[in-house]
Each structure stands twice: as C-alpha cells, then as structure tokens.
VEXDONU-491272 format. One record per atom (N, C-alpha, C): residue number from 1; atom name; x, y, z. Coordinates in steps of 0.1 Angstrom, whole numbers, plus 5000, padded with zeros to 4 digits. Layout:
BEGIN
TITOR   num   atomo     c1     c2     c3
TITOR   NUM      CA      X      Y      Z
...
END
This chain:
BEGIN
TITOR   num   atomo     c1     c2     c3
TITOR     1       N   8812   7732   2079
TITOR     1      CA   8821   7731   2066
TITOR     1       C   8832   7740   2067
TITOR     2       N   8829   7751   2072
TITOR     2      CA   8841   7762   2077
TITOR     2       C   8850   7756   2089
TITOR     3       N   8843   7747   2097
TITOR     3      CA   8853   7741   2104
TITOR     3       C   8861   7732   2100
TITOR     4       N   8857   7725   2089
TITOR     4      CA   8862   7718   2085
TITOR     4       C   8875   7718   2074
TITOR     5       N   8874   7730   2067
TITOR     5      CA   8879   7737   2061
TITOR     5       C   8893   7743   2070
TITOR     6       N   8891   7748   2080
TITOR     6      CA   8903   7756   2090
TITOR     6       C   8910   7740   2097
TITOR     7       N   8904   7730   2098
TITOR     7      CA   8911   7718   2098
TITOR     7       C   8923   7716   2088
TITOR     8       N   8918   7717   2079
TITOR     8      CA   8925   7713   2066
TITOR     8       C   8938   7720   2063
TITOR     9       N   8935   7735   2068
TITOR     9      CA   8943   7746   2067
TITOR     9       C   8954   7740   2077
TITOR    10       N   8950   7741   2090
TITOR    10      CA   8956   7739   2101
TITOR    10       C   8968   7725   2095
TITOR    11       N   8961   7716   2091
TITOR    11      CA   8970   7707   2089
TITOR    11       C   8981   7706   2080
TITOR    12       N   8977   7715   2067
TITOR    12      CA   8986   7716   2060
TITOR    12       C   9001   7724   2063
TITOR    13       N   8993   7736   2072
TITOR    13      CA   9004   7743   2081
TITOR    13       C   9016   7739   2087
TITOR    14       N   9009   7726   2094
TITOR    14      CA   9020   7719   2106
TITOR    14       C   9029   7709   2096
TITOR    15       N   9026   7705   2085
TITOR    15      CA   9027   7694   2074
TITOR    15       C   9042   7705   2071
TITOR    16       N   9037   7716   2065
TITOR    16      CA   9050   7726   2060
TITOR    16       C   9057   7729   2072
TITOR    17       N   9053   7732   2081
TITOR    17      CA   9063   7734   2095
TITOR    17       C   9073   7722   2098
TITOR    18       N   9067   7711   2097
TITOR    18      CA   9077   7701   2099
TITOR    18       C   9084   7699   2088
TITOR    19       N   9078   7702   2076
TITOR    19      CA   9089   7699   2065
TITOR    19       C   9101   7713   2064
TITOR    20       N   9097   7721   2068
TITOR    20      CA   9110   7734   2068
TITOR    20       C   9116   7730   2078
TITOR    21       N   9112   7723   2090
TITOR    21      CA   9119   7721   2103
TITOR    21       C   9129   7711   2102
TITOR    22       N   9125   7700   2090
TITOR    22      CA   9137   7687   2089
TITOR    22       C   9131   7678   2097
TITOR    23       N   9118   7681   2104
TITOR    23      CA   9113   7668   2111
TITOR    23       C   9107   7658   2102
TITOR    24       N   9100   7662   2092
TITOR    24      CA   9096   7656   2083
TITOR    24       C   9103   7649   2073
TITOR    25       N   9106   7637   2073
TITOR    25      CA   9119   7632   2060
TITOR    25       C   9110   7621   2056
TITOR    26       N   9111   7622   2039
TITOR    26      CA   9110   7612   2030
TITOR    26       C   9118   7600   2029
TITOR    27       N   9116   7589   2031
TITOR    27      CA   9124   7577   2027
TITOR    27       C   9125   7571   2013
TITOR    28       N   9134   7569   2010
TITOR    28      CA   9140   7565   1995
TITOR    28       C   9147   7550   1994
TITOR    29       N   9142   7541   1986
TITOR    29      CA   9149   7530   1987
TITOR    29       C   9156   7526   1972
TITOR    30       N   9166   7523   1972
TITOR    30      CA   9173   7519   1956
TITOR    30       C   9184   7513   1958
TITOR    31       N   9190   7507   1947
TITOR    31      CA   9200   7495   1949
TITOR    31       C   9212   7506   1948
TITOR    32       N   9223   7501   1954
TITOR    32      CA   9235   7507   1955
TITOR    32       C   9243   7505   1936
TITOR    33       N   9250   7515   1933
TITOR    33      CA   9256   7512   1921
TITOR    33       C   9264   7501   1922
TITOR    34       N   9267   7493   1909
TITOR    34      CA   9277   7483   1906
TITOR    34       C   9292   7488   1910
TITOR    35       N   9300   7478   1915
TITOR    35      CA   9313   7481   1920
TITOR    35       C   9318   7472   1911
TITOR    36       N   9313   7464   1906
TITOR    36      CA   9322   7451   1898
TITOR    36       C   9313   7448   1886
TITOR    37       N   9316   7439   1879
TITOR    37      CA   9306   7434   1862
TITOR    37       C   9292   7427   1869
TITOR    38       N   9294   7420   1880
TITOR    38      CA   9281   7412   1882
TITOR    38       C   9282   7408   1897
TITOR    39       N   9274   7405   1904
TITOR    39      CA   9274   7398   1916
TITOR    39       C   9264   7386   1919
TITOR    40       N   9265   7375   1915
TITOR    40      CA   9257   7366   1916
TITOR    40       C   9252   7362   1930
TITOR    41       N   9238   7362   1930
TITOR    41      CA   9234   7359   1942
TITOR    41       C   9234   7341   1947
TITOR    42       N   9233   7341   1963
TITOR    42      CA   9237   7327   1967
TITOR    42       C   9229   7323   1978
TITOR    43       N   9224   7311   1979
TITOR    43      CA   9217   7307   1991
TITOR    43       C   9224   7301   1998
TITOR    44       N   9239   7294   1996
TITOR    44      CA   9249   7287   2003
TITOR    44       C   9253   7296   2014
TITOR    45       N   9255   7292   2024
TITOR    45      CA   9260   7300   2034
TITOR    45       C   9279   7298   2033
TITOR    46       N   9279   7286   2030
TITOR    46      CA   9293   7282   2029
TITOR    46       C   9301   7292   2017
TITOR    47       N   9294   7295   2007
TITOR    47      CA   9299   7300   1996
TITOR    47       C   9307   7312   1999
TITOR    48       N   9318   7313   1991
TITOR    48      CA   9326   7324   1992
TITOR    48       C   9318   7338   1991
TITOR    49       N   9325   7344   2003
TITOR    49      CA   9312   7361   2000
TITOR    49       C   9318   7370   1995
TITOR    50       N   9315   7378   1987
TITOR    50      CA   9319   7390   1982
TITOR    50       C   9312   7401   1985
TITOR    51       N   9317   7415   1984
TITOR    51      CA   9306   7425   1989
TITOR    51       C   9309   7433   1975
TITOR    52       N   9298   7442   1976
TITOR    52      CA   9299   7453   1964
TITOR    52       C   9309   7462   1967
TITOR    53       N   9323   7462   1968
TITOR    53      CA   9333   7470   1971
TITOR    53       C   9342   7463   1980
TITOR    54       N   9346   7470   1992
TITOR    54      CA   9357   7465   1999
TITOR    54       C   9353   7464   2009
TITOR    55       N   9358   7453   2018
TITOR    55      CA   9350   7453   2035
TITOR    55       C   9356   7466   2042
TITOR    56       N   9347   7469   2051
TITOR    56      CA   9352   7481   2060
TITOR    56       C   9362   7480   2072
TITOR    57       N   9373   7485   2072
TITOR    57      CA   9381   7484   2084
TITOR    57       C   9373   7491   2096
TITOR    58       N   9377   7487   2108
TITOR    58      CA   9369   7497   2121
TITOR    58       C   9376   7510   2119
TITOR    59       N   9368   7517   2119
TITOR    59      CA   9374   7532   2119
TITOR    59       C   9385   7535   2127
TITOR    60       N   9384   7530   2144
TITOR    60      CA   9395   7532   2151
TITOR    60       C   9409   7528   2147
TITOR    61       N   9410   7517   2137
TITOR    61      CA   9423   7513   2132
TITOR    61       C   9427   7519   2122
TITOR    62       N   9422   7527   2115
TITOR    62      CA   9424   7537   2103
TITOR    62       C   9437   7545   2105
TITOR    63       N   9447   7547   2095
TITOR    63      CA   9457   7553   2097
TITOR    63       C   9459   7565   2085
TITOR    64       N   9467   7575   2090
TITOR    64      CA   9466   7582   2075
TITOR    64       C   9474   7578   2065
TITOR    65       N   9481   7568   2064
TITOR    65      CA   9484   7559   2053
TITOR    65       C   9474   7552   2045
TITOR    66       N   9461   7550   2052
TITOR    66      CA   9451   7546   2045
TITOR    66       C   9449   7553   2035
TITOR    67       N   9451   7567   2036
TITOR    67      CA   9443   7578   2030
TITOR    67       C   9453   7585   2021
TITOR    68       N   9465   7576   2014
TITOR    68      CA   9476   7585   2011
TITOR    68       C   9486   7572   2000
TITOR    69       N   9489   7580   1984
TITOR    69      CA   9493   7573   1978
TITOR    69       C   9504   7580   1968
TITOR    70       N   9515   7572   1967
TITOR    70      CA   9525   7581   1961
TITOR    70       C   9532   7576   1949
TITOR    71       N   9538   7583   1943
TITOR    71      CA   9545   7577   1929
TITOR    71       C   9536   7580   1918
TITOR    72       N   9529   7591   1919
TITOR    72      CA   9520   7593   1908
TITOR    72       C   9530   7606   1900
TITOR    73       N   9539   7608   1904
TITOR    73      CA   9550   7616   1896
TITOR    73       C   9558   7611   1887
TITOR    74       N   9556   7596   1888
TITOR    74      CA   9569   7590   1879
TITOR    74       C   9561   7582   1865
TITOR    75       N   9566   7590   1856
TITOR    75      CA   9561   7582   1845
TITOR    75       C   9558   7568   1843
TITOR    76       N   9547   7561   1836
TITOR    76      CA   9544   7551   1835
TITOR    76       C   9555   7546   1820
TITOR    77       N   9551   7532   1822
TITOR    77      CA   9562   7524   1810
TITOR    77       C   9549   7523   1799
TITOR    78       N   9554   7534   1786
TITOR    78      CA   9545   7534   1773
TITOR    78       C   9552   7525   1764
TITOR    79       N   9563   7515   1768
TITOR    79      CA   9568   7509   1755
TITOR    79       C   9557   7493   1754
TITOR    80       N   9546   7501   1748
TITOR    80      CA   9536   7488   1744
TITOR    80       C   9530   7494   1733
TITOR    81       N   9524   7482   1725
TITOR    81      CA   9517   7484   1713
TITOR    81       C   9512   7498   1709
TITOR    82       N   9502   7503   1718
TITOR    82      CA   9494   7513   1721
TITOR    82       C   9504   7526   1722
TITOR    83       N   9517   7522   1728
TITOR    83      CA   9525   7534   1732
TITOR    83       C   9517   7544   1744
TITOR    84       N   9510   7537   1753
TITOR    84      CA   9502   7548   1762
TITOR    84       C   9505   7538   1777
TITOR    85       N   9501   7543   1792
TITOR    85      CA   9501   7538   1801
TITOR    85       C   9493   7543   1809
TITOR    86       N   9484   7536   1818
TITOR    86      CA   9474   7541   1826
TITOR    86       C   9480   7538   1841
TITOR    87       N   9484   7548   1846
TITOR    87      CA   9486   7543   1864
TITOR    87       C   9471   7545   1871
TITOR    88       N   9462   7536   1873
TITOR    88      CA   9449   7540   1881
TITOR    88       C   9452   7541   1897
TITOR    89       N   9447   7553   1905
TITOR    89      CA   9443   7549   1918
TITOR    89       C   9429   7549   1921
TITOR    90       N   9427   7536   1928
TITOR    90      CA   9415   7534   1929
TITOR    90       C   9414   7529   1943
TITOR    91       N   9403   7524   1949
TITOR    91      CA   9404   7517   1962
TITOR    91       C   9411   7504   1965
TITOR    92       N   9413   7502   1952
TITOR    92      CA   9423   7486   1956
TITOR    92       C   9439   7489   1961
TITOR    93       N   9443   7501   1956
TITOR    93      CA   9454   7507   1958
TITOR    93       C   9455   7518   1968
TITOR    94       N   9444   7527   1971
TITOR    94      CA   9444   7536   1981
TITOR    94       C   9429   7534   1987
TITOR    95       N   9434   7526   2001
TITOR    95      CA   9420   7519   2005
TITOR    95       C   9410   7528   2013
TITOR    96       N   9416   7539   2017
TITOR    96      CA   9406   7550   2020
TITOR    96       C   9394   7558   2009
TITOR    97       N   9396   7553   1997
TITOR    97      CA   9387   7555   1989
TITOR    97       C   9376   7545   1990
TITOR    98       N   9375   7537   1999
TITOR    98      CA   9364   7530   1996
TITOR    98       C   9353   7533   2000
TITOR    99       N   9343   7532   1990
TITOR    99      CA   9327   7538   1995
TITOR    99       C   9328   7554   1991
TITOR   100       N   9339   7561   1985
TITOR   100      CA   9334   7575   1984
TITOR   100       C   9333   7578   1969
TITOR   101       N   9333   7566   1960
TITOR   101      CA   9326   7570   1950
TITOR   101       C   9339   7579   1938
TITOR   102       N   9351   7577   1941
TITOR   102      CA   9357   7586   1931
TITOR   102       C   9373   7577   1929
TITOR   103       N   9379   7582   1920
TITOR   103      CA   9393   7575   1918
TITOR   103       C   9395   7582   1906
TITOR   104       N   9412   7583   1907
TITOR   104      CA   9419   7590   1897
TITOR   104       C   9429   7584   1888
TITOR   105       N   9435   7588   1877
TITOR   105      CA   9446   7581   1870
TITOR   105       C   9455   7592   1862
TITOR   106       N   9467   7586   1861
TITOR   106      CA   9478   7593   1853
TITOR   106       C   9478   7586   1841
TITOR   107       N   9477   7591   1828
TITOR   107      CA   9479   7587   1816
TITOR   107       C   9492   7593   1809
TITOR   108       N   9499   7582   1805
TITOR   108      CA   9515   7587   1799
TITOR   108       C   9512   7585   1786
TITOR   109       N   9520   7591   1777
TITOR   109      CA   9517   7590   1760
TITOR   109       C   9530   7592   1757
TITOR   110       N   9534   7580   1746
TITOR   110      CA   9546   7584   1741
TITOR   110       C   9542   7591   1726
TITOR   111       N   9554   7600   1718
TITOR   111      CA   9546   7604   1707
TITOR   111       C   9537   7595   1697
TITOR   112       N   9528   7601   1698
TITOR   112      CA   9513   7594   1690
TITOR   112       C   9511   7579   1692
TITOR   113       N   9517   7580   1708
TITOR   113      CA   9507   7568   1714
TITOR   113       C   9489   7572   1717
TITOR   114       N   9485   7563   1718
TITOR   114      CA   9470   7564   1721
TITOR   114       C   9464   7558   1733
TITOR   115       N   9451   7563   1742
TITOR   115      CA   9447   7554   1749
TITOR   115       C   9437   7548   1739
TITOR   116       N   9435   7536   1735
TITOR   116      CA   9427   7534   1724
TITOR   116       C   9409   7534   1729
TITOR   117       N   9402   7536   1721
TITOR   117      CA   9386   7534   1722
TITOR   117       C   9383   7523   1732
TITOR   118       N   9376   7529   1744
TITOR   118      CA   9372   7522   1754
TITOR   118       C   9358   7526   1764
TITOR   119       N   9356   7517   1771
TITOR   119      CA   9342   7527   1779
TITOR   119       C   9345   7523   1794
TITOR   120       N   9341   7531   1801
TITOR   120      CA   9340   7530   1818
TITOR   120       C   9326   7526   1822
TITOR   121       N   9323   7513   1822
TITOR   121      CA   9310   7508   1826
TITOR   121       C   9303   7517   1837
TITOR   122       N   9312   7519   1848
TITOR   122      CA   9310   7525   1860
TITOR   122       C   9310   7539   1862
TITOR   123       N   9317   7545   1853
TITOR   123      CA   9320   7563   1856
TITOR   123       C   9321   7572   1848
TITOR   124       N   9320   7580   1848
TITOR   124      CA   9321   7595   1840
TITOR   124       C   9339   7600   1842
TITOR   125       N   9344   7603   1833
TITOR   125      CA   9356   7605   1833
TITOR   125       C   9359   7621   1830
TITOR   126       N   9365   7626   1840
TITOR   126      CA   9368   7642   1834
TITOR   126       C   9385   7644   1834
TITOR   127       N   9391   7650   1824
TITOR   127      CA   9404   7648   1817
TITOR   127       C   9409   7661   1815
TITOR   128       N   9424   7660   1822
TITOR   128      CA   9431   7673   1821
TITOR   128       C   9442   7671   1813
TITOR   129       N   9447   7678   1806
TITOR   129      CA   9460   7678   1798
TITOR   129       C   9471   7684   1807
TITOR   130       N   9481   7678   1808
TITOR   130      CA   9492   7684   1821
TITOR   130       C   9503   7688   1809
TITOR   131       N   9505   7679   1800
TITOR   131      CA   9516   7680   1791
TITOR   131       C   9512   7678   1775
TITOR   132       N   9517   7683   1766
TITOR   132      CA   9516   7678   1755
TITOR   132       C   9501   7683   1749
TITOR   133       N   9498   7675   1736
TITOR   133      CA   9485   7679   1729
TITOR   133       C   9481   7665   1727
TITOR   134       N   9468   7665   1730
TITOR   134      CA   9459   7652   1727
TITOR   134       C   9447   7655   1718
TITOR   135       N   9441   7644   1710
TITOR   135      CA   9431   7647   1703
TITOR   135       C   9422   7638   1712
TITOR   136       N   9410   7640   1714
TITOR   136      CA   9400   7633   1724
TITOR   136       C   9390   7632   1716
TITOR   137       N   9379   7622   1721
TITOR   137      CA   9368   7623   1718
TITOR   137       C   9359   7611   1723
TITOR   138       N   9345   7612   1723
TITOR   138      CA   9336   7604   1723
TITOR   138       C   9324   7598   1717
TITOR   139       N   9317   7588   1716
TITOR   139      CA   9308   7586   1705
TITOR   139       C   9295   7585   1711
TITOR   140       N   9284   7589   1706
TITOR   140      CA   9273   7586   1715
TITOR   140       C   9266   7573   1715
TITOR   141       N   9257   7570   1722
TITOR   141      CA   9248   7556   1720
TITOR   141       C   9242   7559   1709
TITOR   142       N   9234   7546   1703
TITOR   142      CA   9228   7546   1693
TITOR   142       C   9216   7561   1692
TITOR   143       N   9216   7568   1683
TITOR   143      CA   9206   7578   1682
TITOR   143       C   9191   7571   1674
TITOR   144       N   9183   7579   1671
TITOR   144      CA   9169   7570   1672
TITOR   144       C   9172   7568   1655
TITOR   145       N   9179   7575   1648
TITOR   145      CA   9181   7572   1631
TITOR   145       C   9191   7563   1632
TITOR   146       N   9196   7554   1642
TITOR   146      CA   9204   7545   1641
TITOR   146       C   9220   7549   1640
TITOR   147       N   9222   7564   1640
TITOR   147      CA   9239   7564   1637
TITOR   147       C   9241   7570   1653
TITOR   148       N   9257   7572   1652
TITOR   148      CA   9261   7577   1661
TITOR   148       C   9273   7588   1661
TITOR   149       N   9271   7599   1670
TITOR   149      CA   9275   7610   1667
TITOR   149       C   9287   7610   1677
TITOR   150       N   9299   7616   1668
TITOR   150      CA   9313   7619   1675
TITOR   150       C   9316   7636   1678
TITOR   151       N   9320   7636   1692
TITOR   151      CA   9321   7647   1700
TITOR   151       C   9337   7646   1704
TITOR   152       N   9345   7656   1695
TITOR   152      CA   9361   7655   1691
TITOR   152       C   9365   7668   1693
TITOR   153       N   9378   7668   1698
TITOR   153      CA   9383   7679   1704
TITOR   153       C   9401   7682   1701
TITOR   154       N   9406   7687   1697
TITOR   154      CA   9422   7688   1701
TITOR   154       C   9424   7700   1716
TITOR   155       N   9430   7692   1724
TITOR   155      CA   9433   7694   1735
TITOR   155       C   9449   7701   1740
TITOR   156       N   9448   7711   1742
TITOR   156      CA   9463   7718   1747
TITOR   156       C   9466   7719   1763
TITOR   157       N   9477   7717   1769
TITOR   157      CA   9481   7723   1782
TITOR   157       C   9472   7728   1792
TITOR   158       N   9463   7724   1800
TITOR   158      CA   9454   7732   1809
TITOR   158       C   9438   7728   1805
TITOR   159       N   9438   7721   1791
TITOR   159      CA   9425   7719   1787
TITOR   159       C   9416   7709   1793
TITOR   160       N   9406   7710   1795
TITOR   160      CA   9397   7700   1802
TITOR   160       C   9388   7694   1795
TITOR   161       N   9384   7679   1796
TITOR   161      CA   9372   7674   1786
TITOR   161       C   9365   7663   1793
TITOR   162       N   9351   7663   1795
TITOR   162      CA   9344   7652   1801
TITOR   162       C   9341   7643   1791
TITOR   163       N   9341   7627   1795
TITOR   163      CA   9336   7616   1789
TITOR   163       C   9325   7612   1795
TITOR   164       N   9312   7612   1790
TITOR   164      CA   9303   7609   1800
TITOR   164       C   9301   7591   1802
TITOR   165       N   9294   7588   1812
TITOR   165      CA   9297   7574   1817
TITOR   165       C   9290   7564   1807
TITOR   166       N   9300   7554   1803
TITOR   166      CA   9296   7540   1795
TITOR   166       C   9298   7542   1783
TITOR   167       N   9300   7555   1775
TITOR   167      CA   9305   7560   1762
TITOR   167       C   9317   7556   1757
TITOR   168       N   9320   7549   1745
TITOR   168      CA   9332   7549   1742
TITOR   168       C   9341   7561   1739
TITOR   169       N   9350   7559   1742
TITOR   169      CA   9360   7573   1740
TITOR   169       C   9375   7571   1741
TITOR   170       N   9382   7580   1737
TITOR   170      CA   9398   7577   1732
TITOR   170       C   9404   7592   1737
TITOR   171       N   9418   7586   1738
TITOR   171      CA   9426   7599   1738
TITOR   171       C   9441   7594   1732
TITOR   172       N   9444   7605   1721
TITOR   172      CA   9455   7601   1714
TITOR   172       C   9470   7614   1714
TITOR   173       N   9480   7610   1716
TITOR   173      CA   9488   7620   1713
TITOR   173       C   9491   7625   1698
TITOR   174       N   9490   7637   1695
TITOR   174      CA   9489   7643   1681
TITOR   174       C   9504   7650   1682
TITOR   175       N   9517   7648   1692
TITOR   175      CA   9528   7658   1692
TITOR   175       C   9539   7649   1688
TITOR   176       N   9550   7652   1688
TITOR   176      CA   9561   7646   1688
TITOR   176       C   9568   7644   1701
TITOR   177       N   9564   7649   1710
TITOR   177      CA   9569   7649   1724
TITOR   177       C   9561   7637   1732
TITOR   178       N   9566   7634   1745
TITOR   178      CA   9557   7627   1754
TITOR   178       C   9543   7637   1758
TITOR   179       N   9533   7634   1760
TITOR   179      CA   9521   7640   1767
TITOR   179       C   9519   7632   1779
TITOR   180       N   9511   7638   1785
TITOR   180      CA   9505   7637   1803
TITOR   180       C   9493   7640   1805
TITOR   181       N   9484   7633   1810
TITOR   181      CA   9468   7641   1813
TITOR   181       C   9468   7631   1828
TITOR   182       N   9457   7638   1833
TITOR   182      CA   9452   7632   1849
TITOR   182       C   9439   7633   1845
TITOR   183       N   9431   7621   1849
TITOR   183      CA   9419   7619   1847
TITOR   183       C   9414   7615   1861
TITOR   184       N   9402   7619   1865
TITOR   184      CA   9391   7618   1873
TITOR   184       C   9379   7609   1871
TITOR   185       N   9376   7599   1878
TITOR   185      CA   9364   7592   1878
TITOR   185       C   9357   7592   1884
TITOR   186       N   9342   7592   1881
TITOR   186      CA   9332   7589   1893
TITOR   186       C   9327   7577   1900
TITOR   187       N   9339   7567   1904
TITOR   187      CA   9336   7555   1906
TITOR   187       C   9351   7552   1915
TITOR   188       N   9347   7542   1925
TITOR   188      CA   9358   7538   1930
TITOR   188       C   9366   7529   1924
TITOR   189       N   9358   7520   1915
TITOR   189      CA   9361   7509   1904
TITOR   189       C   9354   7512   1891
TITOR   190       N   9359   7522   1885
TITOR   190      CA   9354   7526   1872
TITOR   190       C   9350   7514   1863
TITOR   191       N   9362   7502   1863
TITOR   191      CA   9360   7495   1853
TITOR   191       C   9364   7499   1839
TITOR   192       N   9373   7492   1827
TITOR   192      CA   9375   7494   1816
TITOR   192       C   9373   7483   1809
TITOR   193       N   9366   7486   1794
TITOR   193      CA   9363   7477   1783
TITOR   193       C   9371   7484   1770
TITOR   194       N   9381   7480   1771
TITOR   194      CA   9391   7485   1757
TITOR   194       C   9385   7476   1742
TITOR   195       N   9376   7485   1737
TITOR   195      CA   9366   7475   1725
TITOR   195       C   9375   7467   1718
TITOR   196       N   9387   7472   1711
TITOR   196      CA   9394   7461   1701
TITOR   196       C   9396   7449   1711
TITOR   197       N   9402   7450   1723
TITOR   197      CA   9407   7437   1732
TITOR   197       C   9393   7428   1735
TITOR   198       N   9382   7436   1736
TITOR   198      CA   9371   7429   1739
TITOR   198       C   9366   7419   1731
TITOR   199       N   9363   7428   1715
TITOR   199      CA   9359   7420   1708
TITOR   199       C   9367   7412   1699
TITOR   200       N   9378   7412   1699
TITOR   200      CA   9389   7403   1691
TITOR   200       C   9395   7394   1699
TITOR   201       N   9396   7400   1713
TITOR   201      CA   9406   7389   1718
TITOR   201       C   9399   7386   1732
TITOR   202       N   9387   7384   1734
TITOR   202      CA   9381   7376   1744
TITOR   202       C   9381   7361   1746
TITOR   203       N   9382   7356   1754
TITOR   203      CA   9384   7341   1760
TITOR   203       C   9375   7336   1769
TITOR   204       N   9366   7324   1759
TITOR   204      CA   9371   7321   1744
TITOR   204       C   9365   7330   1735
TITOR   205       N   9372   7330   1723
TITOR   205      CA   9368   7340   1715
TITOR   205       C   9355   7341   1709
TITOR   206       N   9351   7351   1701
TITOR   206      CA   9333   7356   1698
TITOR   206       C   9338   7347   1684
TITOR   207       N   9327   7339   1681
TITOR   207      CA   9326   7332   1667
TITOR   207       C   9330   7342   1659
TITOR   208       N   9338   7336   1647
TITOR   208      CA   9340   7346   1637
TITOR   208       C   9330   7345   1627
TITOR   209       N   9322   7335   1628
TITOR   209      CA   9307   7340   1625
TITOR   209       C   9297   7353   1625
TITOR   210       N   9298   7352   1636
TITOR   210      CA   9292   7366   1643
TITOR   210       C   9300   7377   1641
TITOR   211       N   9314   7378   1640
TITOR   211      CA   9321   7394   1641
TITOR   211       C   9320   7394   1624
TITOR   212       N   9321   7380   1616
TITOR   212      CA   9322   7384   1599
TITOR   212       C   9308   7393   1596
TITOR   213       N   9297   7389   1602
TITOR   213      CA   9284   7395   1600
TITOR   213       C   9283   7407   1605
TITOR   214       N   9288   7413   1618
TITOR   214      CA   9288   7424   1624
TITOR   214       C   9296   7435   1617
TITOR   215       N   9311   7432   1613
TITOR   215      CA   9319   7438   1606
TITOR   215       C   9318   7440   1591
TITOR   216       N   9308   7431   1586
TITOR   216      CA   9310   7431   1572
TITOR   216       C   9323   7430   1567
TITOR   217       N   9326   7417   1570
TITOR   217      CA   9342   7413   1566
TITOR   217       C   9343   7400   1564
TITOR   218       N   9352   7394   1555
TITOR   218      CA   9356   7384   1549
TITOR   218       C   9357   7376   1566
TITOR   219       N   9357   7362   1569
TITOR   219      CA   9364   7354   1577
TITOR   219       C   9380   7356   1579
TITOR   220       N   9384   7354   1567
TITOR   220      CA   9400   7355   1570
TITOR   220       C   9406   7370   1574
TITOR   221       N   9398   7378   1574
TITOR   221      CA   9399   7392   1582
TITOR   221       C   9398   7391   1596
TITOR   222       N   9385   7384   1596
TITOR   222      CA   9385   7385   1612
TITOR   222       C   9392   7376   1620
TITOR   223       N   9394   7366   1611
TITOR   223      CA   9409   7357   1619
TITOR   223       C   9422   7361   1620
TITOR   224       N   9425   7371   1609
TITOR   224      CA   9437   7380   1612
TITOR   224       C   9436   7391   1621
TITOR   225       N   9427   7396   1623
TITOR   225      CA   9422   7403   1637
TITOR   225       C   9423   7399   1648
TITOR   226       N   9417   7385   1650
TITOR   226      CA   9417   7377   1664
TITOR   226       C   9430   7376   1667
TITOR   227       N   9439   7372   1656
TITOR   227      CA   9454   7368   1662
TITOR   227       C   9462   7380   1665
TITOR   228       N   9459   7391   1664
TITOR   228      CA   9466   7404   1669
TITOR   228       C   9462   7406   1681
TITOR   229       N   9453   7398   1690
TITOR   229      CA   9450   7403   1704
TITOR   229       C   9449   7387   1713
END
C-alpha cells in the first residue's frame, strides 16, 4: 500500500513538473469567430468558395504598404440625413489587418448630427472624443423583468466610452460645432446593423402587420415610416 502511494505521489510530481516546464499541453477545439453574417456549407466542389475572412497572401510577397492606410486626417462628408459620417479602416481597405481581429473608424459629426442607434454583431467598440461634445449610450439586452437598461454619458474631448459587443448604441453631437471621434473595434469586420434602416428599410420590407403589432402603431404610420427608408 505504501509502495502504491509513493507511485501516485511520484506520478503527480512528474505531471506537475511537465506542466510547469510547458511540456504538457492541453488541446482545445472551438469554432472561429464569424467574420460575416453567415457562411452556408456546400458539398459542391464547383461552387464559389468563400473563406471566413480574406485569403492570405504569401508572407514573402507582403510589403509595408499592406500594413498602411492614409487619409484618416480628412473629414468625412456629413451632408446626409443623420449628419454624420463613418470612415471605417478594416481588412477590406487595410489588408494587413486580416486575421488580427481589430479595426478602427473615424466618425465625423455636423452640429447636432448623430450616429443613429445601431449594433456591431461581431465587435466591442471603444470610442474616444477628439473634438467636440458627444452624448453617447448603449442599451442592455432584455433583462429578467423584461426591461432594458440605458447606460448614457455626456463625453468631452479626451473622454473614452465602451460599447459592449452586439448591444444597441448611439452617439450624438450636442454642440454647435463639428465633432470628431475615433473608435476601435474588436473585429477585422465588425459589421453594423442600423436599427431604423433594418426595421423599416429592409428589402423586401418586413410585413406592415408585423411592425404594427411590434410597435403598437397603426398601419398608416408604419407605411409612412417605411417610406422614409
């Protein structure tokens, strides 16, 4: 019995030593994060091939230009209905970002312009105000009591705010002058769903009967809202 106990102790000591020296490694298997809305499987070898992300260049062919993007110093065009503009830097226009899991954006606001309520299905966003004053906020997912909590803050130059992945959030310029913010996002392709556009401007449109019940509005009002998008 004592001999068996000594063997167990010796075995545990060996396992501990291997773990400490990095010789014993645990293997974990998991699906990669999505980089697009969906990726439908196919058994047809002749079907068009997509990958979760972009194809990778031979590293020997890469150049410094693949890791470089310019013009983020230039203001975006805010002459739009919401009076804001988002200039996104992602793996689409900065190819060196592919597989690195990050992207960034410059957001320009005209006076009282807003980046309307939207979500990023694949990324958390952290935003810094460079110029001006912004009212920002995000809404939680449904709570146990069925409600949703708003977290909102008035930001000044140099202030930072984080918007958790997938949650509805917004930014609005509350000043009389232009405002600028820089955002970093935790995906090379964060995606964006602008709530009003998605609900009232989808193609084909969502049934007015569905929206009438969901928003507790009459059908004429729903039709009017759909006509705006």
